[in-house]
C-alpha positions in Angstrom: 29.3 9.7 -29.0 31.0 6.6 -27.5 29.1 3.3 -27.9 28.8 3.0 -24.1 27.3 6.5 -23.8 24.9 5.8 -26.6 23.8 2.6 -24.9 23.3 4.3 -21.6 21.2 7.0 -23.2 19.0 4.3 -24.9 18.7 2.4 -21.6 17.6 5.5 -19.8 15.0 6.3 -22.5 13.7 2.7 -22.2 13.5 3.0 -18.5 11.6 6.3 -18.7 9.2 4.9 -21.2 8.4 1.8 -19.0 8.1 4.0 -15.9 5.7 6.3 -17.8 3.5 3.4 -18.9 3.4 1.9 -15.4 2.5 5.3 -13.9 -0.2 5.8 -16.5 -1.8 2.4 -15.7 -1.7 3.1 -12.0 -3.3 6.6 -12.5 -6.0 5.1 -14.7 -6.8 2.5 -12.0 -7.8 5.3 -9.7 -10.5 6.2 -12.1 -11.6 3.0 -13.9 -11.9 -0.7 -13.5 -8.9 -2.6 -14.8 -10.9 -4.6 -17.3 -12.3 -1.3 -18.8 -8.8 0.2 -19.4 -7.6 -0.1 -23.0 -4.0 -0.1 -24.3 -4.9 3.1 -26.2 -5.9 4.9 -23.0 -2.6 3.8 -21.3 -0.5 5.0 -24.2 -2.3 8.3 -24.5 -2.0 8.9 -20.8 1.8 8.1 -21.0 2.2 10.1 -24.2 3.7 7.3 -26.1 2.6 5.4 -29.2 0.9 2.0 -29.3 3.8 0.6 -31.3 6.1 1.7 -28.5 3.9 0.0 -25.9 4.2 -3.3 -27.8 8.0 -3.0 -28.0 8.0 -3.4 -24.3 4.9 -5.4 -23.3 2.8 -8.1 -24.7 -0.4 -6.7 -23.2 -1.6 -4.6 -20.2 -1.4 -7.7 -17.9 2.3 -7.9 -18.7 2.6 -4.2 -17.7 0.7 -4.8 -14.5 2.9 -7.7 -13.5 6.0 -5.7 -14.1 4.7 -3.1 -11.6 4.0 -5.9 -9.1 7.6 -7.2 -9.7 9.1 -3.8 -9.1 7.0 -3.3 -5.9 8.0 -6.7 -4.6 11.7 -6.1 -5.2 11.6 -2.7 -3.6 9.8 -4.0 -0.5 12.2 -6.9 -0.2 15.1 -4.5 -0.3 13.6 -2.3 2.4 12.8 -5.3 4.6 16.3 -6.8 4.2 17.6 -3.9 6.3 15.7 -5.2 9.3 17.6 -7.8 11.5 16.3 -11.3 11.6 16.0 -10.9 15.4 13.1 -8.5 14.7 11.4 -11.0 12.4 11.9 -14.0 14.8 11.7 -12.8 18.4 11.6 -15.5 21.1 8.3 -16.5 22.8 9.5 -14.8 26.0 10.0 -11.5 24.1 6.6 -11.7 22.4 5.0 -12.2 25.8 6.7 -9.2 27.1 4.4 -6.2 26.6 7.3 -3.9 25.5 8.2 -6.3 22.6 4.7 -7.0 21.3 4.6 -4.2 18.7 8.3 -4.8 17.8 7.6 -8.5 17.2 5.3 -7.9 14.3 6.8 -4.6 13.0 8.3 -6.2 9.8 5.1 -8.0 9.0 3.1 -4.9 9.8 5.1 -3.1 7.1 4.2 -5.9 4.7 0.5 -5.8 5.5 0.4 -2.0 5.5 1.9 -2.0 2.1 -0.7 -4.4 0.9 -3.5 -2.3 2.4 -2.1 0.9 0.8 -2.0 -0.9 -2.6 -5.2 -3.0 -2.2 -6.5 -2.0 -5.6 -3.5 -3.6 -7.3 -3.6 -6.7 -5.2 -7.3 -7.1 -5.8 -6.8 -7.0 -9.5 -3.9 -9.4 -9.4 -5.6 -12.0 -7.2 -9.3 -11.4 -7.8 -9.7 -10.4 -11.4 -11.3 -12.7 -14.0 -7.8 -13.4 -15.4 -6.2 -14.2 -12.1 -6.1 -17.9 -12.9 -3.8 -17.2 -15.8 -1.5 -14.8 -13.9 -1.3 -16.5 -10.5 1.7 -18.6 -11.4 3.6 -15.5 -12.5 2.6 -13.7 -9.3 3.7 -16.7 -7.2 7.0 -16.8 -9.1 7.7 -13.1 -8.7 7.0 -13.1 -5.0 9.0 -16.3 -4.4 12.0 -14.8 -6.3 11.8 -11.6 -4.2 11.8 -13.6 -1.0 14.8 -15.7 -2.1 16.7 -12.5 -2.8 15.6 -11.1 0.6 16.8 -14.3 2.4 20.1 -14.4 0.6 20.7 -10.8 1.5 19.9 -11.5 5.1 22.3 -14.5 5.2 25.1 -12.4 3.9 24.5 -9.3 6.0 22.7 -10.2 9.2 24.8 -9.8 12.4 23.3 -13.1 13.7 24.5 -16.3 11.8 21.6 -18.0 10.2 21.7 -21.6 8.9 18.7 -22.9 7.1 17.6 -26.5 7.8 15.6 -26.5 4.6 16.4 -25.2 1.0 16.0 -21.5 0.8 13.8 -21.9 -2.3 11.4 -24.1 -0.4 11.3 -21.6 2.5 10.5 -18.8 0.0 7.9 -20.8 -1.8 6.2 -21.7 1.5 6.3 -18.2 2.7 5.0 -16.8 -0.6 2.2 -19.3 -0.8 1.1 -18.6 2.8 1.3 -14.9 2.3 -0.6 -14.8 -1.0 -3.3 -17.1 0.4 -3.6 -14.8 3.4 -3.9 -11.7 1.3 -6.5 -13.5 -0.9 -8.6 -14.3 2.3 -8.1 -10.8 3.6 -9.5 -9.3 0.3 -12.5 -11.8 0.5 -13.2 -10.5 4.0 -13.3 -6.9 2.7 -10.1 -6.1 4.6 -12.1 -5.6 7.8 -9.1 -6.7 9.9 -6.4 -4.1 10.3 -2.8 -4.5 9.1 -1.8 -4.9 12.7 -4.3 -7.7 13.3 -3.2 -9.4 10.2 0.4 -9.2 11.2 -0.3 -10.7 14.6 -2.4 -13.6 13.2 0.1 -14.4 10.4 3.0 -14.4 12.8 1.2 -16.7 15.3 0.7 -19.3 12.5 3.8 -19.1 10.5 6.8 -18.0 12.5 7.1 -20.8 15.1 7.9 -23.3 12.4 10.0 -20.8 10.5 12.2 -20.3 13.6 13.1 -23.9 13.6 13.7 -24.1 9.9 16.4 -21.4 10.1 17.9 -22.8 13.2 16.7 -20.1 15.7 15.7 -21.9 18.9 13.5 -20.2 21.5 16.4 -20.3 24.0 18.8 -18.5 21.6 19.4 -14.9 22.4 18.5 -12.6 19.5 19.7 -9.4 21.0 
């Protein structure tokens, strides 16, 4: 067996193991509280040994954060396919009834994803260990947004020129979004994803349009 083939086989085995462990944790979360889940239960559910677990992760929090990272990157990739014109419609377009739903569609996808995975977000932001993990959560989400923005700059049909550093924009957006989700969880998620998307857009996106050089008079197609 060639060295490259052997390495690919090992890489695939590592990937399968990590996926199995993440899937096991998510499955157990449907049945038990996060704090009550042990490493032994996760490994038994994934059919791997404890020693194998510690080859890949420091603890179950490390495993949980990897799942969050994968979800964030997958969501960023999906959202990067939506033109900036859909994210930043002009005020005239938003006031037009036919554009109201479209104007929040990308954000609606974000909040619907959070709603669908509310157990995970509750654990990440509300568990007793959240103070220790919040910095890692913020870093993961900020990096995903930076990747999303850079992809849009390179692929979007409308030229976009940021008036602020991309990293600052990403940190600001990430902080605003995480704080919003934290508040939404506190409120018992009584507001619908649609309502959250509308409220978030009304507060965040006017300033965001200016920071990326999209004036209200600019045609976005």
